C-alpha positions in Angstrom: 0.0 0.0 0.0 1.4 3.4 -1.0 1.6 6.6 1.1 2.4 9.9 -0.7 3.1 13.0 1.3 1.2 16.1 -0.1 1.7 18.6 2.7 4.4 18.9 5.4 6.9 21.3 7.0 9.6 19.9 4.6 9.7 19.3 0.9 11.8 17.2 -1.4 12.2 19.6 -4.3 11.9 23.4 -4.9 8.9 22.8 -7.2 6.8 21.7 -4.2 5.5 23.9 -1.4 5.9 23.4 2.3 3.9 24.8 5.2 2.8 24.1 8.7 0.5 21.0 8.8 0.3 17.6 7.3 -1.5 15.7 4.6 -0.9 12.4 2.9 -2.6 10.3 0.2 -3.3 6.6 0.7 -3.5 4.4 -2.4 -4.9 7.4 -4.4 -8.2 6.9 -2.6 -8.0 8.3 0.9 -6.7 11.8 1.8 -5.6 12.0 5.5 -5.7 15.6 6.7 -5.4 18.6 4.4 -2.6 20.9 5.8 -3.2 24.5 6.6 -3.4 26.0 3.1 -5.6 24.8 0.2 -3.5 26.6 -2.5 -0.4 24.8 -1.3 -2.1 21.5 -1.1 -3.7 21.9 -4.6 -0.3 23.0 -6.1 1.5 20.0 -4.6 -1.2 17.6 -5.9 -0.8 19.0 -9.4 3.0 18.7 -9.3 2.8 15.1 -8.0 0.1 14.2 -10.6 -2.6 13.6 -8.1 -6.2 14.0 -9.2 -8.4 14.7 -6.2 -11.4 13.6 -8.3 -10.2 10.1 -7.8 -10.6 10.3 -4.0 -13.1 8.1 -2.2 -13.0 9.9 1.1 -11.1 12.3 3.4 -10.1 11.5 7.0 -9.5 14.3 9.4 -7.3 13.4 12.4 -8.4 16.3 14.6 -10.1 19.7 14.3 -7.0 22.0 14.2 -6.4 24.6 11.4 -3.1 23.0 10.3 -5.0 19.8 9.5 -8.2 21.2 8.2 -7.1 24.4 6.4 -7.3 22.8 2.9 -10.6 21.0 3.5 -13.1 23.6 2.3 -11.2 24.2 -0.9 -11.0 20.5 -1.5 -14.7 20.0 -1.0 -15.5 22.9 -3.4 -13.4 21.1 -6.0 -14.9 17.6 -5.3 -18.5 18.2 -4.0 -20.1 15.4 -2.1 -16.9 13.9 -0.9 -17.3 11.9 2.4 -15.3 13.3 5.3 -14.7 11.0 8.2 -14.4 13.0 11.5 -15.3 12.6 15.1 -18.5 13.5 16.9 -16.2 15.1 19.4 -15.1 17.7 16.9 -18.3 19.5 17.6 -21.2 20.8 15.4 -19.0 23.6 14.0 -16.9 21.1 12.1 -19.8 19.3 10.7 -21.4 22.6 9.6 -18.2 23.7 7.8 -18.2 20.4 5.8 -21.9 20.8 4.8 -21.4 24.4 3.9 -18.5 23.5 1.6 -20.5 20.7 -0.1 -19.1 17.6 1.7 -20.8 14.8 3.6 -19.9 14.3 7.3 -19.4 10.7 8.4 -18.8 10.0 12.1 -15.9 7.5 12.6 -16.3 4.3 14.4 -13.6 2.2 16.1 -11.9 -0.2 13.7 -14.2 1.0 10.9 -12.9 -0.2 7.5 -13.4 2.5 4.9 -11.5 0.8 2.0 -10.0 -2.7 1.9 -7.2 -2.8 4.5 -7.7 0.9 5.6 -9.2 1.4 9.0 -10.0 4.2 11.5 -9.1 4.0 15.1 -12.2 6.0 16.2 -12.0 8.6 18.9 -8.9 8.6 21.2 -9.2 11.2 23.9 -6.4 13.6 24.6 -5.5 17.1 25.8 -4.2 20.2 24.2 -3.3 23.4 26.2 -5.2 21.9 29.2 -8.3 21.4 27.0 -9.8 18.0 26.0 -9.3 17.1 22.3 -10.6 14.3 20.2 -8.2 12.7 17.7 -8.1 9.6 15.5 -5.5 7.8 13.5 -5.4 5.8 10.3 -4.4 2.1 10.3 -3.2 0.3 7.1 -3.2 -3.5 7.3 -1.0 -4.9 4.7 1.2 -8.0 4.1 4.0 -6.3 6.1 1.7 -5.7 9.1 0.1 -2.6 10.6 1.2 0.9 9.5 -0.2 3.8 11.5 -0.6 7.4 10.2 -1.0 10.1 12.8 -1.9 13.8 12.6 -0.5 15.3 15.8 -0.9 12.5 18.3 -2.2 14.8 21.0 -3.4 11.9 23.1 0.2 10.6 23.1 1.8 8.6 20.3 2.2 5.6 22.6 -1.4 5.8 23.7 -2.4 5.8 20.1 -0.2 2.8 19.3 -1.5 0.9 22.3 -5.1 1.6 21.2 -4.2 0.2 17.8 -2.7 -2.9 19.5 -6.0 -3.4 21.4 -8.0 -3.1 18.1 -5.7 -5.5 16.2 -4.2 -7.8 18.9 -3.0 -10.5 16.5 -1.3 -8.3 13.9 2.3 -7.1 14.1 3.3 -3.5 13.6 5.3 -2.4 10.6 5.5 1.4 10.2 4.4 4.6 12.0 4.6 8.1 10.5 3.1 11.5 10.9 3.0 14.1 13.7 4.2 12.6 17.1 3.9 15.9 19.0 7.3 15.5 20.8 8.6 19.1 20.5 8.0 19.9 24.2 9.7 16.7 25.3 13.1 16.3 26.9 15.7 14.1 25.3 15.4 11.3 27.9 11.6 11.2 27.4 12.0 10.9 23.6 14.5 8.2 24.0 12.1 6.3 26.3 9.4 6.6 23.6 11.7 5.3 20.9 12.4 2.3 23.1 8.7 1.7 23.4 8.5 1.8 19.6 11.1 -0.9 19.5 9.4 -2.9 22.2 6.2 -2.8 20.2 8.1 -4.2 17.2 7.7 -1.2 15.0 10.1 -1.7 12.1 10.0 1.8 10.5 9.4 5.2 11.9 8.8 8.6 10.3 8.2 11.5 12.8 7.4 14.8 11.2 5.4 18.1 11.5 5.0 18.7 15.3 7.5 15.9 16.3 10.3 18.4 16.6 13.9 18.4 15.3 15.4 16.6 18.3 12.9 13.8 18.0 13.5 13.4 14.3 17.2 13.3 14.8 16.9 10.7 17.6 14.6 8.5 15.6 16.8 8.8 12.6 19.9 7.8 14.6 18.1 4.7 16.1 16.2 3.5 13.0 19.0 4.2 10.6 18.1 2.8 7.1 14.6 2.1 8.4 13.9 5.8 9.2 11.2 7.3 7.0 12.3 10.8 5.9 8.9 12.4 5.6 8.5 15.5 3.4 6.3 16.7 0.5 6.8 14.4 -2.4 8.0 11.4 -0.4 6.4 8.1 -1.3 6.5 5.0 1.0 5.3 1.5 0.3 4.0 -0.1 3.5 
């Protein structure tokens, strides 16, 4: 199964645009998050030969501007597109989808939206002392489970342990996306990396809100299995 990065803080070539936020395409059918800026997302999709009219659905990890900023523009381009979100996002999120011409679908735990592509459902977290609802995407392939995260506000390990509970018999393969480790000290990040290894995660790609120190430490530990995430990167999982 293929993951193509369409929006990120970093880019692979000067012809692509980078910005704060995250978005990736799964198998040309599922868009996970939309970054902060529709114009950037649209330009990157054109450069990477992605036709949004081929999309089957959009999944939003959580209702923050750097993950939903491109959503209204996308829905105006592809009217009627299903958007999987969480009831915990609130009525304002649903209203924005409807106003832009999309269809809101509340995510359910372990819901399969395309063959081998699952939602975790709501995982509760906290952001700036306020509760926040977030979900992740799980890809079940011949290699095992690959998990794509938006910002991991509930905690990246909490998300991974939730996935383990949902799929107790399947091994992990790769984890990529925002791990939200920028505020963390080095020893705490190293502890989290060890938990990745203990969970049997073969490949890791922290980006976006993960922070430079976390990216460097994961790169050092994972070596050739480190996933260097940036706009234009393509991974087979």
